[in-house]
N, C-alpha and C positions, 0 to 999 in steps of 0.2 A: 504494500500500500504506500503510495507516494503522497505525502502531505507537505506541501510547500517546500519540497525538495530537501527535507531533513534526512540526514544519514541515520542509520541505525545507532551509531555512537552518540549522535546529538539527542535522539529520542531517549536513549538510555540515561544520558546525563540529566535530562530534565526530570524524568520520573524517579531516578535515584535521589536527586536533590529533594524532590517533594515527598519522598518516603520517610523523611525524618520530621518528627513533630516540632522540634525547635525551628527548623528551617521553614516549615509551613507557617508557624507563628510569626517569624521574621517577615515572611512574604505579606501576611495580613497587615502587619504594622507599616511596611514601607509602601504598599500599594496605596494606602490612604494618603500619605504624604511622606516625602523623604525624611530620613532620620540619620543622624551621625552614628557611626559604629559605637562610639562611646556612650551615646544615649541608649542604643539598643542593648549594650552590655549591662546597663543598670537593671534591666528587666529580668535578667536570668541569674540563676545561682550557679554561675560558671565564670571562669576567667575571661578577661577581655580578649586574650589570644584565642580562646575557644570560640567565642562569638565571631571573631575575625575569620576563623577557619570555616564556620558555617556560612558566613557571607561569601567567602571565596568559592565555596561549592556552588552556591546560587549564582554567582557571577560566571563561573565556568559553564554553567548550564544556560546562560544568557537570560535568566529570570530576573536578575537585578543588574543595575549599572551603578558605578560609583563615580562621584564627582568631587573633586578636591575643592574645599572651601577653606583656605588658610591651612591650618594644621589638621583640620578635620576632613574626614571622608564621608560625604553624604550618600546614603544608599537609597536608590529609587527603584521601584518595581518596573519591570519592562512589560507593559501591557501587550505589546505585539507578541512576545514569546508566550505569554499566558494564553492569548487568543489562539495561537498556533497549536498549543497543547490541547486546548478545548476542542479545536477542529479535529485533531487526531482522535480524541475520545469519541467525538460525534461520528466519525467514520466507522469506528468499531461498533458503536451502537447501531448504526445503519445496517452493517453486516449482520449483526445479531437479529435485528428486526426482520430482515429478509429471510433469514433461516427460520425464525419463528413463524412467519407467514407461510413458508413452504410446509412446515410441519402441520399447521392448521389445515392447509389444503389437502395434505395426505390423509389426515384424520377425517376430513369431510368426505373423502372418496369412500 
């Protein structure tokens, strides 16, 4: 299945990044509006470095971008990547629905 020309590795990075609860929570926070890594780190019971690593995983998956503002790095959600991931899931849902419809047709016969 081709979705916006994503490679298998890119798809894997996106869904592996979203497989972690902390990273999903970071996504929720930065999609609303950008936050610095230091502000994000205050919300978690982990080190600043650990939060930086979570942000780096999200950045490698293109789900967030970072923008330098003086000494701070502001993390923003990448809505285009989120939409692409949603389209991929919608494609799988469409396949599932077509199969379910075929099963319904077979049972009706």
